[in-house]
BALOBA-1460 file (C-alpha; in Angstrom, 3 decimals):
// residues 367
<rec num="1" residu="m" x="-0.380" y="37.794" z="3.821"/>
<rec num="2" residu="a" x="-1.114" y="34.637" z="5.782"/>
<rec num="3" residu="r" x="-2.072" y="34.841" z="9.447"/>
<rec num="4" residu="l" x="-1.061" y="32.354" z="12.129"/>
<rec num="5" residu="d" x="-3.770" y="31.253" z="14.583"/>
<rec num="6" residu="l" x="-1.999" y="29.684" z="17.577"/>
<rec num="7" residu="r" x="-5.258" y="28.584" z="19.195"/>
<rec num="8" residu="k" x="-6.273" y="26.594" z="16.105"/>
<rec num="9" residu="l" x="-2.785" y="25.150" z="15.858"/>
<rec num="10" residu="e" x="-2.909" y="23.897" z="19.463"/>
<rec num="11" residu="t" x="-6.328" y="22.332" z="18.792"/>
<rec num="12" residu="a" x="-4.899" y="20.564" z="15.742"/>
<rec num="13" residu="k" x="-1.955" y="19.260" z="17.781"/>
<rec num="14" residu="v" x="-4.384" y="17.600" z="20.190"/>
<rec num="15" residu="r" x="-5.876" y="15.689" z="17.249"/>
<rec num="16" residu="l" x="-2.529" y="14.100" z="16.388"/>
<rec num="17" residu="g" x="-3.196" y="11.333" z="18.916"/>
<rec num="18" residu="e" x="-6.517" y="10.543" z="17.225"/>
<rec num="19" residu="a" x="-4.883" y="10.348" z="13.790"/>
<rec num="20" residu="a" x="-2.231" y="7.998" z="15.173"/>
<rec num="21" residu="l" x="-4.957" y="5.456" z="15.971"/>
<rec num="22" residu="d" x="-7.227" y="6.221" z="13.005"/>
<rec num="23" residu="p" x="-5.190" y="6.742" z="9.800"/>
<rec num="24" residu="g" x="-8.292" y="8.005" z="8.017"/>
<rec num="25" residu="q" x="-8.062" y="11.246" z="10.008"/>
<rec num="26" residu="w" x="-4.706" y="12.430" z="8.628"/>
<rec num="27" residu="g" x="-6.297" y="14.276" z="5.710"/>
<rec num="28" residu="s" x="-8.690" y="16.365" z="7.812"/>
<rec num="29" residu="l" x="-6.005" y="16.945" z="10.455"/>
<rec num="30" residu="m" x="-3.679" y="18.337" z="7.802"/>
<rec num="31" residu="e" x="-6.503" y="20.608" z="6.608"/>
<rec num="32" residu="d" x="-6.825" y="21.923" z="10.183"/>
<rec num="33" residu="i" x="-3.095" y="22.668" z="10.389"/>
<rec num="34" residu="c" x="-3.258" y="24.471" z="7.031"/>
<rec num="35" residu="a" x="-6.164" y="26.588" z="8.306"/>
<rec num="36" residu="a" x="-4.236" y="27.413" z="11.482"/>
<rec num="37" residu="t" x="-1.097" y="28.455" z="9.592"/>
<rec num="38" residu="g" x="-2.687" y="30.263" z="6.649"/>
<rec num="39" residu="t" x="-1.416" y="27.639" z="4.203"/>
<rec num="40" residu="a" x="-2.893" y="26.566" z="0.862"/>
<rec num="41" residu="g" x="-2.131" y="22.850" z="1.120"/>
<rec num="42" residu="a" x="0.091" y="20.160" z="2.602"/>
<rec num="43" residu="a" x="1.449" y="16.637" z="2.186"/>
<rec num="44" residu="l" x="3.419" y="14.087" z="4.195"/>
<rec num="45" residu="l" x="6.658" y="13.122" z="2.435"/>
<rec num="46" residu="q" x="9.317" y="10.585" z="3.389"/>
<rec num="47" residu="s" x="12.804" y="12.032" z="2.981"/>
<rec num="48" residu="d" x="14.564" y="9.220" z="1.117"/>
<rec num="49" residu="v" x="11.840" y="7.472" z="-0.915"/>
<rec num="50" residu="r" x="8.649" y="9.108" z="-2.155"/>
<rec num="51" residu="t" x="5.640" y="7.276" z="-3.618"/>
<rec num="52" residu="p" x="2.271" y="8.553" z="-4.931"/>
<rec num="53" residu="d" x="0.190" y="7.126" z="-2.052"/>
<rec num="54" residu="i" x="1.197" y="9.917" z="0.355"/>
<rec num="55" residu="p" x="-1.506" y="11.698" z="2.378"/>
<rec num="56" residu="t" x="-2.292" y="15.172" z="1.010"/>
<rec num="57" residu="t" x="-4.921" y="17.809" z="1.639"/>
<rec num="58" residu="r" x="-7.634" y="18.019" z="-1.013"/>
<rec num="59" residu="s" x="-6.319" y="21.412" z="-2.108"/>
<rec num="60" residu="a" x="-2.858" y="19.964" z="-2.868"/>
<rec num="61" residu="a" x="-3.973" y="16.666" z="-4.428"/>
<rec num="62" residu="e" x="-3.804" y="17.778" z="-8.075"/>
<rec num="63" residu="y" x="-0.375" y="19.329" z="-7.657"/>
<rec num="64" residu="f" x="1.063" y="16.170" z="-6.117"/>
<rec num="65" residu="k" x="-0.471" y="13.986" z="-8.826"/>
<rec num="66" residu="n" x="1.394" y="16.166" z="-11.314"/>
<rec num="67" residu="y" x="4.514" y="16.080" z="-9.094"/>
<rec num="68" residu="f" x="4.735" y="12.285" z="-9.355"/>
<rec num="69" residu="r" x="3.431" y="12.011" z="-12.914"/>
<rec num="70" residu="n" x="6.241" y="14.297" z="-14.145"/>
<rec num="71" residu="n" x="8.862" y="12.651" z="-11.891"/>
<rec num="72" residu="l" x="9.586" y="15.891" z="-10.050"/>
<rec num="73" residu="h" x="10.060" y="13.815" z="-6.898"/>
<rec num="74" residu="l" x="13.213" y="12.220" z="-8.316"/>
<rec num="75" residu="n" x="15.355" y="15.351" z="-7.996"/>
<rec num="76" residu="d" x="13.350" y="17.702" z="-5.781"/>
<rec num="77" residu="v" x="15.747" y="20.532" z="-4.848"/>
<rec num="78" residu="r" x="13.908" y="20.970" z="-1.540"/>
<rec num="79" residu="a" x="14.780" y="17.393" z="-0.576"/>
<rec num="80" residu="v" x="18.330" y="17.575" z="-1.945"/>
<rec num="81" residu="r" x="19.154" y="20.721" z="0.044"/>
<rec num="82" residu="g" x="16.593" y="20.558" z="2.839"/>
<rec num="83" residu="v" x="16.960" y="16.984" z="4.121"/>
<rec num="84" residu="p" x="20.600" y="17.470" z="5.237"/>
<rec num="85" residu="l" x="19.480" y="20.519" z="7.232"/>
<rec num="86" residu="l" x="16.738" y="18.518" z="8.956"/>
<rec num="87" residu="l" x="19.189" y="15.707" z="9.663"/>
<rec num="88" residu="s" x="21.589" y="18.229" z="11.184"/>
<rec num="89" residu="g" x="18.992" y="19.214" z="13.778"/>
<rec num="90" residu="k" x="16.770" y="21.933" z="12.271"/>
<rec num="91" residu="s" x="13.095" y="21.351" z="13.050"/>
<rec num="92" residu="v" x="11.780" y="23.427" z="10.138"/>
<rec num="93" residu="v" x="13.290" y="24.171" z="6.717"/>
<rec num="94" residu="t" x="11.947" y="26.878" z="4.378"/>
<rec num="95" residu="d" x="12.762" y="28.261" z="0.923"/>
<rec num="96" residu="q" x="14.960" y="30.899" z="2.558"/>
<rec num="97" residu="d" x="17.196" y="28.130" z="3.926"/>
<rec num="98" residu="i" x="17.927" y="26.599" z="0.528"/>
<rec num="99" residu="f" x="18.017" y="29.621" z="-1.848"/>
<rec num="100" residu="r" x="19.961" y="32.875" z="-1.755"/>
<rec num="101" residu="s" x="17.062" y="34.908" z="-3.174"/>
<rec num="102" residu="e" x="13.558" y="34.647" z="-4.603"/>
<rec num="103" residu="q" x="15.016" y="35.179" z="-8.090"/>
<rec num="104" residu="d" x="17.381" y="32.239" z="-7.563"/>
<rec num="105" residu="m" x="14.436" y="30.153" z="-6.341"/>
<rec num="106" residu="m" x="12.229" y="30.927" z="-9.331"/>
<rec num="107" residu="r" x="14.931" y="29.816" z="-11.762"/>
<rec num="108" residu="d" x="14.554" y="26.265" z="-10.478"/>
<rec num="109" residu="p" x="12.261" y="24.115" z="-12.729"/>
<rec num="110" residu="l" x="10.329" y="22.811" z="-9.723"/>
<rec num="111" residu="y" x="9.165" y="26.310" z="-8.778"/>
<rec num="112" residu="a" x="8.124" y="27.066" z="-12.334"/>
<rec num="113" residu="n" x="5.894" y="23.993" z="-12.077"/>
<rec num="114" residu="l" x="4.543" y="25.151" z="-8.703"/>
<rec num="115" residu="d" x="3.593" y="28.472" z="-10.263"/>
<rec num="116" residu="e" x="1.284" y="26.698" z="-12.720"/>
<rec num="117" residu="f" x="-0.769" y="25.516" z="-9.744"/>
<rec num="118" residu="g" x="-0.815" y="28.899" z="-8.013"/>
<rec num="119" residu="i" x="1.548" y="27.912" z="-5.185"/>
<rec num="120" residu="r" x="5.058" y="29.097" z="-4.408"/>
<rec num="121" residu="w" x="6.332" y="29.212" z="-0.849"/>
<rec num="122" residu="w" x="7.258" y="26.104" z="1.131"/>
<rec num="123" residu="a" x="8.118" y="24.945" z="4.634"/>
<rec num="124" residu="a" x="8.801" y="21.420" z="5.912"/>
<rec num="125" residu="v" x="8.489" y="20.321" z="9.541"/>
<rec num="126" residu="g" x="10.876" y="17.425" z="10.111"/>
<rec num="127" residu="f" x="9.896" y="14.443" z="12.266"/>
<rec num="128" residu="q" x="10.762" y="10.770" z="12.710"/>
<rec num="129" residu="a" x="8.650" y="7.669" z="12.073"/>
<rec num="130" residu="g" x="10.836" y="4.874" z="13.390"/>
<rec num="131" residu="s" x="14.181" y="5.241" z="11.635"/>
<rec num="132" residu="a" x="12.744" y="7.198" z="8.702"/>
<rec num="133" residu="l" x="12.844" y="10.986" z="8.426"/>
<rec num="134" residu="w" x="9.598" y="12.542" z="7.216"/>
<rec num="135" residu="g" x="8.527" y="16.081" z="6.407"/>
<rec num="136" residu="f" x="5.171" y="17.749" z="6.934"/>
<rec num="137" residu="a" x="5.403" y="19.850" z="3.760"/>
<rec num="138" residu="l" x="3.265" y="23.008" z="3.630"/>
<rec num="139" residu="q" x="2.673" y="25.061" z="0.474"/>
<rec num="140" residu="r" x="1.590" y="28.692" z="0.260"/>
<rec num="141" residu="t" x="0.368" y="30.876" z="-2.588"/>
<rec num="142" residu="p" x="2.243" y="34.050" z="-3.601"/>
<rec num="143" residu="a" x="-0.459" y="36.077" z="-1.805"/>
<rec num="144" residu="e" x="-0.066" y="34.086" z="1.426"/>
<rec num="145" residu="g" x="3.642" y="34.862" z="1.398"/>
<rec num="146" residu="q" x="6.722" y="33.085" z="2.702"/>
<rec num="147" residu="f" x="6.990" y="31.534" z="6.149"/>
<rec num="148" residu="q" x="8.728" y="33.842" z="8.620"/>
<rec num="149" residu="g" x="9.999" y="34.132" z="12.205"/>
<rec num="150" residu="r" x="7.021" y="33.622" z="14.526"/>
<rec num="151" residu="e" x="5.350" y="31.191" z="12.138"/>
<rec num="152" residu="i" x="8.490" y="29.067" z="11.810"/>
<rec num="153" residu="d" x="8.844" y="28.981" z="15.614"/>
<rec num="154" residu="a" x="5.235" y="27.790" z="15.921"/>
<rec num="155" residu="l" x="5.744" y="25.087" z="13.273"/>
<rec num="156" residu="a" x="8.867" y="23.900" z="15.094"/>
<rec num="157" residu="q" x="6.677" y="23.065" z="18.080"/>
<rec num="158" residu="l" x="4.903" y="20.484" z="15.898"/>
<rec num="159" residu="s" x="8.032" y="18.426" z="15.281"/>
<rec num="160" residu="q" x="8.071" y="16.334" z="18.472"/>
<rec num="161" residu="s" x="4.275" y="15.916" z="18.464"/>
<rec num="162" residu="l" x="4.429" y="14.612" z="14.887"/>
<rec num="163" residu="t" x="7.217" y="12.189" z="15.846"/>
<rec num="164" residu="d" x="5.145" y="10.842" z="18.753"/>
<rec num="165" residu="a" x="2.034" y="10.462" z="16.579"/>
<rec num="166" residu="a" x="3.922" y="8.838" z="13.681"/>
<rec num="167" residu="t" x="5.624" y="6.347" z="15.996"/>
<rec num="168" residu="l" x="2.329" y="5.398" z="17.646"/>
<rec num="169" residu="s" x="0.627" y="5.154" z="14.235"/>
<rec num="170" residu="q" x="3.334" y="2.814" z="12.973"/>
<rec num="171" residu="v" x="3.137" y="0.545" z="16.043"/>
<rec num="172" residu="a" x="-0.677" y="0.479" z="16.062"/>
<rec num="173" residu="g" x="-0.850" y="-0.358" z="12.355"/>
<rec num="174" residu="r" x="1.626" y="-3.204" z="12.748"/>
<rec num="175" residu="q" x="-0.419" y="-4.699" z="15.606"/>
<rec num="176" residu="v" x="-3.560" y="-4.665" z="13.453"/>
<rec num="177" residu="l" x="-1.697" y="-6.410" z="10.632"/>
<rec num="178" residu="l" x="-0.316" y="-9.034" z="13.000"/>
<rec num="179" residu="g" x="-3.858" y="-9.722" z="14.181"/>
<rec num="180" residu="v" x="-5.059" y="-10.176" z="10.597"/>
<rec num="181" residu="i" x="-2.324" y="-12.538" z="9.438"/>
<rec num="182" residu="n" x="-2.412" y="-14.528" z="12.687"/>
<rec num="183" residu="a" x="-6.173" y="-14.960" z="12.253"/>
<rec num="184" residu="l" x="-5.529" y="-16.214" z="8.723"/>
<rec num="185" residu="s" x="-2.962" y="-18.638" z="10.128"/>
<rec num="186" residu="h" x="-5.621" y="-20.075" z="12.456"/>
<rec num="187" residu="i" x="-7.752" y="-20.971" z="9.442"/>
<rec num="188" residu="k" x="-4.664" y="-22.431" z="7.755"/>
<rec num="189" residu="k" x="-4.198" y="-19.609" z="5.259"/>
<rec num="190" residu="p" x="-0.567" y="-18.665" z="4.549"/>
<rec num="191" residu="a" x="-0.392" y="-14.871" z="4.354"/>
<rec num="192" residu="v" x="2.210" y="-12.181" z="3.666"/>
<rec num="193" residu="v" x="1.912" y="-8.400" z="4.090"/>
<rec num="194" residu="m" x="3.649" y="-6.225" z="1.513"/>
<rec num="195" residu="d" x="4.368" y="-2.489" z="1.755"/>
<rec num="196" residu="r" x="4.223" y="0.310" z="-0.822"/>
<rec num="197" residu="y" x="7.766" y="-0.488" z="-1.981"/>
<rec num="198" residu="g" x="7.054" y="-4.192" z="-2.506"/>
<rec num="199" residu="f" x="8.924" y="-5.237" z="0.625"/>
<rec num="200" residu="v" x="7.514" y="-7.901" z="2.942"/>
<rec num="201" residu="i" x="6.524" y="-6.413" z="6.303"/>
<rec num="202" residu="d" x="5.561" y="-9.713" z="7.897"/>
<rec num="203" residu="a" x="4.451" y="-13.291" z="7.200"/>
<rec num="204" residu="n" x="2.387" y="-15.647" z="9.336"/>
<rec num="205" residu="s" x="3.485" y="-19.077" z="10.578"/>
<rec num="206" residu="m" x="1.620" y="-20.899" z="7.790"/>
<rec num="207" residu="a" x="3.499" y="-18.889" z="5.160"/>
<rec num="208" residu="n" x="6.862" y="-19.482" z="6.847"/>
<rec num="209" residu="a" x="6.154" y="-23.223" z="6.851"/>
<rec num="210" residu="l" x="5.321" y="-23.068" z="3.140"/>
<rec num="211" residu="f" x="8.495" y="-21.309" z="1.959"/>
<rec num="212" residu="d" x="11.208" y="-23.361" z="0.270"/>
<rec num="213" residu="d" x="13.571" y="-22.977" z="-2.684"/>
<rec num="214" residu="e" x="10.600" y="-22.509" z="-5.057"/>
<rec num="215" residu="l" x="8.951" y="-19.657" z="-3.134"/>
<rec num="216" residu="r" x="10.699" y="-17.758" z="-0.354"/>
<rec num="217" residu="i" x="11.491" y="-14.360" z="1.138"/>
<rec num="218" residu="r" x="14.956" y="-13.059" z="0.362"/>
<rec num="219" residu="g" x="16.126" y="-9.530" z="1.113"/>
<rec num="220" residu="r" x="12.548" y="-8.754" z="2.240"/>
<rec num="221" residu="r" x="11.308" y="-9.615" z="-1.266"/>
<rec num="222" residu="l" x="8.945" y="-12.475" z="-2.170"/>
<rec num="223" residu="i" x="10.931" y="-14.534" z="-4.700"/>
<rec num="224" residu="a" x="9.653" y="-17.354" z="-6.942"/>
<rec num="225" residu="a" x="11.813" y="-19.873" z="-8.818"/>
<rec num="226" residu="d" x="9.143" y="-20.050" z="-11.550"/>
<rec num="227" residu="v" x="10.249" y="-17.479" z="-14.151"/>
<rec num="228" residu="t" x="6.720" y="-16.396" z="-15.096"/>
<rec num="229" residu="a" x="5.655" y="-15.991" z="-11.467"/>
<rec num="230" residu="r" x="8.869" y="-14.090" z="-10.696"/>
<rec num="231" residu="a" x="8.076" y="-11.656" z="-13.507"/>
<rec num="232" residu="s" x="4.520" y="-11.250" z="-12.160"/>
<rec num="233" residu="l" x="5.876" y="-10.497" z="-8.674"/>
<rec num="234" residu="d" x="8.292" y="-7.944" z="-10.174"/>
<rec num="235" residu="n" x="5.348" y="-6.322" z="-11.974"/>
<rec num="236" residu="l" x="3.442" y="-6.225" z="-8.686"/>
<rec num="237" residu="v" x="6.344" y="-4.420" z="-6.980"/>
<rec num="238" residu="d" x="6.422" y="-1.901" z="-9.826"/>
<rec num="239" residu="e" x="2.660" y="-1.353" z="-9.514"/>
<rec num="240" residu="l" x="2.927" y="-0.803" z="-5.771"/>
<rec num="241" residu="r" x="5.674" y="1.792" z="-6.180"/>
<rec num="242" residu="h" x="3.743" y="3.809" z="-8.759"/>
<rec num="243" residu="a" x="0.111" y="3.440" z="-7.658"/>
<rec num="244" residu="s" x="-1.902" y="5.592" z="-5.321"/>
<rec num="245" residu="e" x="-3.651" y="3.833" z="-2.457"/>
<rec num="246" residu="s" x="-6.983" y="3.854" z="-4.306"/>
<rec num="247" residu="d" x="-5.603" y="2.241" z="-7.485"/>
<rec num="248" residu="a" x="-6.587" y="-1.378" z="-8.143"/>
<rec num="249" residu="l" x="-3.725" y="-3.828" z="-8.642"/>
<rec num="250" residu="s" x="-3.875" y="-5.803" z="-11.885"/>
<rec num="251" residu="a" x="-1.281" y="-8.450" z="-11.047"/>
<rec num="252" residu="f" x="-3.588" y="-10.997" z="-9.393"/>
<rec num="253" residu="p" x="-3.985" y="-13.916" z="-9.329"/>
<rec num="254" residu="i" x="-0.326" y="-14.954" z="-9.561"/>
<rec num="255" residu="v" x="0.239" y="-18.670" z="-10.180"/>
<rec num="256" residu="v" x="3.545" y="-20.047" z="-8.908"/>
<rec num="257" residu="r" x="4.215" y="-23.341" z="-10.680"/>
<rec num="258" residu="r" x="6.389" y="-25.910" z="-8.915"/>
<rec num="259" residu="r" x="8.458" y="-28.784" z="-10.288"/>
<rec num="260" residu="a" x="6.904" y="-31.794" z="-8.567"/>
<rec num="261" residu="r" x="3.851" y="-30.345" z="-6.851"/>
<rec num="262" residu="h" x="0.690" y="-28.446" z="-7.641"/>
<rec num="263" residu="p" x="0.975" y="-24.651" z="-7.956"/>
<rec num="264" residu="i" x="0.590" y="-21.962" z="-5.322"/>
<rec num="265" residu="v" x="-2.033" y="-19.392" z="-6.294"/>
<rec num="266" residu="i" x="-1.415" y="-15.920" z="-4.828"/>
<rec num="267" residu="q" x="-4.449" y="-13.699" z="-4.316"/>
<rec num="268" residu="a" x="-4.849" y="-10.415" z="-2.457"/>
<rec num="269" residu="v" x="-7.110" y="-8.752" z="0.095"/>
<rec num="270" residu="p" x="-7.023" y="-5.055" z="1.051"/>
<rec num="271" residu="v" x="-5.143" y="-3.919" z="4.118"/>
<rec num="272" residu="p" x="-7.680" y="-3.091" z="6.888"/>
<rec num="273" residu="p" x="-8.300" y="0.674" z="7.280"/>
<rec num="274" residu="a" x="-6.873" y="0.651" z="10.824"/>
<rec num="275" residu="a" x="-3.546" y="-0.612" z="9.446"/>
<rec num="276" residu="r" x="-3.205" y="2.002" z="6.692"/>
<rec num="277" residu="s" x="-0.756" y="4.145" z="8.613"/>
<rec num="278" residu="p" x="1.184" y="6.290" z="6.131"/>
<rec num="279" residu="f" x="4.289" y="5.577" z="8.213"/>
<rec num="280" residu="l" x="3.936" y="1.795" z="8.034"/>
<rec num="281" residu="g" x="3.054" y="1.793" z="4.346"/>
<rec num="282" residu="a" x="1.230" y="-1.563" z="4.351"/>
<rec num="283" residu="r" x="-0.406" y="-1.908" z="0.952"/>
<rec num="284" residu="v" x="-1.670" y="-5.449" z="0.402"/>
<rec num="285" residu="v" x="-2.168" y="-8.793" z="2.188"/>
<rec num="286" residu="l" x="-1.210" y="-11.725" z="-0.038"/>
<rec num="287" residu="i" x="-2.995" y="-15.050" z="0.489"/>
<rec num="288" residu="l" x="-0.859" y="-18.005" z="-0.631"/>
<rec num="289" residu="n" x="-3.159" y="-20.857" z="-1.639"/>
<rec num="290" residu="d" x="-1.100" y="-24.075" z="-1.699"/>
<rec num="291" residu="l" x="-3.138" y="-26.420" z="-3.877"/>
<rec num="292" residu="d" x="-1.237" y="-29.423" z="-2.515"/>
<rec num="293" residu="l" x="-2.395" y="-28.584" z="1.017"/>
<rec num="294" residu="e" x="-5.980" y="-27.746" z="0.133"/>
<rec num="295" residu="r" x="-6.796" y="-30.006" z="-2.794"/>
<rec num="296" residu="g" x="-7.187" y="-33.306" z="-0.883"/>
<rec num="297" residu="i" x="-9.835" y="-32.201" z="1.590"/>
<rec num="298" residu="q" x="-11.760" y="-30.174" z="-0.979"/>
<rec num="299" residu="s" x="-11.650" y="-32.879" z="-3.629"/>
<rec num="300" residu="r" x="-12.805" y="-35.640" z="-1.283"/>
<rec num="301" residu="l" x="-15.695" y="-33.502" z="-0.040"/>
<rec num="302" residu="l" x="-16.769" y="-32.572" z="-3.556"/>
<rec num="303" residu="s" x="-16.506" y="-36.201" z="-4.691"/>
<rec num="304" residu="k" x="-18.726" y="-37.368" z="-1.838"/>
<rec num="305" residu="a" x="-21.238" y="-34.545" z="-2.211"/>
<rec num="306" residu="f" x="-21.731" y="-34.764" z="-5.975"/>
<rec num="307" residu="d" x="-20.232" y="-38.132" z="-7.031"/>
<rec num="308" residu="l" x="-17.495" y="-36.373" z="-9.022"/>
<rec num="309" residu="t" x="-14.469" y="-38.187" z="-10.383"/>
<rec num="310" residu="p" x="-11.122" y="-37.169" z="-8.826"/>
<rec num="311" residu="a" x="-10.276" y="-35.094" z="-11.928"/>
<rec num="312" residu="e" x="-13.673" y="-33.366" z="-11.885"/>
<rec num="313" residu="a" x="-13.360" y="-32.713" z="-8.153"/>
<rec num="314" residu="r" x="-9.925" y="-31.116" z="-8.600"/>
<rec num="315" residu="l" x="-11.295" y="-28.785" z="-11.277"/>
<rec num="316" residu="a" x="-14.376" y="-27.918" z="-9.203"/>
<rec num="317" residu="a" x="-12.142" y="-27.141" z="-6.195"/>
<rec num="318" residu="l" x="-10.180" y="-24.600" z="-8.250"/>
<rec num="319" residu="l" x="-13.352" y="-23.047" z="-9.678"/>
<rec num="320" residu="a" x="-14.588" y="-22.705" z="-6.091"/>
<rec num="321" residu="k" x="-11.552" y="-20.465" z="-5.435"/>
<rec num="322" residu="d" x="-12.876" y="-18.120" z="-8.137"/>
<rec num="323" residu="l" x="-10.241" y="-19.086" z="-10.689"/>
<rec num="324" residu="s" x="-11.305" y="-18.948" z="-14.322"/>
<rec num="325" residu="l" x="-11.578" y="-22.109" z="-16.422"/>
<rec num="326" residu="d" x="-8.340" y="-21.232" z="-18.248"/>
<rec num="327" residu="e" x="-6.477" y="-20.530" z="-14.993"/>
<rec num="328" residu="s" x="-7.741" y="-23.805" z="-13.524"/>
<rec num="329" residu="a" x="-6.705" y="-25.745" z="-16.623"/>
<rec num="330" residu="n" x="-3.228" y="-24.193" z="-16.509"/>
<rec num="331" residu="s" x="-2.884" y="-24.985" z="-12.802"/>
<rec num="332" residu="l" x="-3.872" y="-28.618" z="-13.377"/>
<rec num="333" residu="g" x="-1.714" y="-29.005" z="-16.495"/>
<rec num="334" residu="i" x="-4.640" y="-29.989" z="-18.735"/>
<rec num="335" residu="s" x="-5.934" y="-28.543" z="-22.004"/>
<rec num="336" residu="r" x="-8.800" y="-26.086" z="-22.114"/>
<rec num="337" residu="q" x="-10.915" y="-28.612" z="-24.038"/>
<rec num="338" residu="t" x="-10.348" y="-31.274" z="-21.363"/>
<rec num="339" residu="a" x="-11.352" y="-28.747" z="-18.722"/>
<rec num="340" residu="r" x="-14.479" y="-27.839" z="-20.718"/>
<rec num="341" residu="n" x="-15.475" y="-31.513" z="-20.964"/>
<rec num="342" residu="q" x="-14.972" y="-31.996" z="-17.234"/>
<rec num="343" residu="l" x="-16.967" y="-28.825" z="-16.513"/>
<rec num="344" residu="k" x="-19.910" y="-30.173" z="-18.552"/>
<rec num="345" residu="a" x="-19.855" y="-33.326" z="-16.421"/>
<rec num="346" residu="i" x="-19.703" y="-31.219" z="-13.249"/>
<rec num="347" residu="f" x="-22.700" y="-29.169" z="-14.409"/>
<rec num="348" residu="t" x="-24.695" y="-32.378" z="-14.993"/>
<rec num="349" residu="k" x="-23.812" y="-33.924" z="-11.616"/>
<rec num="350" residu="t" x="-24.411" y="-30.733" z="-9.622"/>
<rec num="351" residu="g" x="-27.597" y="-29.736" z="-11.435"/>
<rec num="352" residu="t" x="-26.149" y="-26.389" z="-12.520"/>
<rec num="353" residu="s" x="-25.755" y="-24.845" z="-15.977"/>
<rec num="354" residu="r" x="-23.442" y="-21.832" z="-15.553"/>
<rec num="355" residu="q" x="-20.145" y="-21.222" z="-13.729"/>
<rec num="356" residu="a" x="-21.683" y="-18.493" z="-11.576"/>
<rec num="357" residu="e" x="-24.432" y="-20.882" z="-10.486"/>
<rec num="358" residu="l" x="-21.862" y="-23.607" z="-9.795"/>
<rec num="359" residu="l" x="-19.706" y="-21.227" z="-7.764"/>
<rec num="360" residu="s" x="-22.698" y="-20.143" z="-5.680"/>
<rec num="361" residu="l" x="-23.478" y="-23.804" z="-4.924"/>
<rec num="362" residu="l" x="-19.891" y="-24.745" z="-4.057"/>
<rec num="363" residu="l" x="-19.467" y="-21.756" z="-1.734"/>
<rec num="364" residu="r" x="-22.295" y="-23.114" z="0.413"/>
<rec num="365" residu="l" x="-20.047" y="-26.022" z="1.346"/>
<rec num="366" residu="d" x="-17.559" y="-25.642" z="4.167"/>
<rec num="367" residu="l" x="-14.465" y="-26.002" z="1.963"/>
């Protein structure tokens, strides 16, 4: 049977403030709480929407990969029956609260799946992160046994501390993100932050000035009039909802073509570690490169520096943004062969022979 260590649990509670300011500490903090409560593993789960990028202990990681891979999160009986109890005021919900007996519990498909991973018993400590209800979900093996009286009382004492830490973590993460996108605004880079569900958390002033009927935020979604770009943005949202935090996103770059102007090219940078609060859910910072805004300055500089024609300068400016030759040709509305001919002329005038060499040279300029 599991043994509760109140001293270790109090020590872990003190660390909640550290994790609120440093999201990278949630994993080790959860390990400490598991050690204090004699628990095999744990995860942080939002009550209404669950995505694979949740923090888990190392010991529970494989189970939760399987949990999402097999869509067990879509109809988890513990959420269906347990969330209403947490909303009604209970601080901790256990298996005993949602099943009449162990036999009844083991007939549920979810528990059959748990058994394959050597875990059975469950308890969830409810807490708030802003308006969202979360659960600190702990899993025990059959040998560790179910959570009972004194242990449940001790876990209940975590509820308010978790709420305080989650709220601080959410606020701190948002401030870091605001600093990032405001800094990008100062260097005239429109930027948008998107969360794990594909919703826009915030946009800087440059992005807000850029939005119109061809690219805008509606219902907290980034919407493009261009059908191809809209499909790419939909694919991005789908990727975000089904990817873990470590998964690379394949959607970029996204080119938003416009009727009477040059395209907007959307690229991405990672969310800073200090902003990766699980309760904020920030997943990616989108950089919106408006080629109409940037092309003039870049093209004039390239023309002066290397005696390029306007067409060659426009192509070189796009290549300097790390776009491929095909992407640049598509953005400029020219054929690949025309782009290849212009690139040969650019190579000659810049004294380079490969795109990588050209890119290295162009990046030395203050574009």
